N, C-alpha and C positions, 0 to 999 in steps of 0.2 A: 483419461479425463483427469484434469487437475483439480485437487480440493484445497481447502484452506489449510495453510501449513501449521497445524496444531502442534507438531512436536517444536517447530521453530518458536512459536509464541510461548510455549512452556518454558523453553530453555532460554528465552531472551532475559539478559540481565540487567538492561539499562532500564530507563523509565518507559514503563509500558504505556501509561496515559498518554505520554508526549508522542510515541510512535504510532498509537491508535488515532490522535488528533492529525497526525501528519498523513496517515493512510485515509481517514475521512475526507480530508481536504483535497488529496490527490484524486481520490474516486469521484468526488463531486465534479471536478474539473475533468476527467476522462468520461464522464457520463454524458457530456455535452455531444450532440451528433458530429461526427467527423473528427473527433479529438482523441478517439480511444486507440487508434493505431492498429497495426497488424497483429500485435501480440493479443489484443482484447478479442479481435476477431478470431484467431486462433484457438481461444479459450473459451469459445461459444458465449461470448459477451459477459463472462464473469469477471466483472470489474474489481469486485472486492478482493476475490482470491489472487488476482494479478497483481494488484496494489500492495496487498499485504506481503505477498512473495517479494516484490521489489523492494519494499520498505525494510523487511527484515534482513534482507540482503545487502542493505546499505546502499541501494542504487538510486534512492531518492534524498536528494540533498535539501537540508533545512537548517535555519539559523534559529537559535533560541532567542526570543526576546530579551532585551536587556533589563526589564523590570521584573525578571522572575528570580 
């Protein structure tokens, strides 16, 4: 069973607020029926765990808004 990657969260050196917002938005998208994919199914539907792991591994690409 995969759990939330706490060590990776603690060791994360960039903007934790920004990566959290990215993970929340991605989790919201993947929570829609049929959009979660095989990884979510294999992870027993644990969307937050999967999304945090992806975000911290740099697998979710995002752009910073220009007004920040």
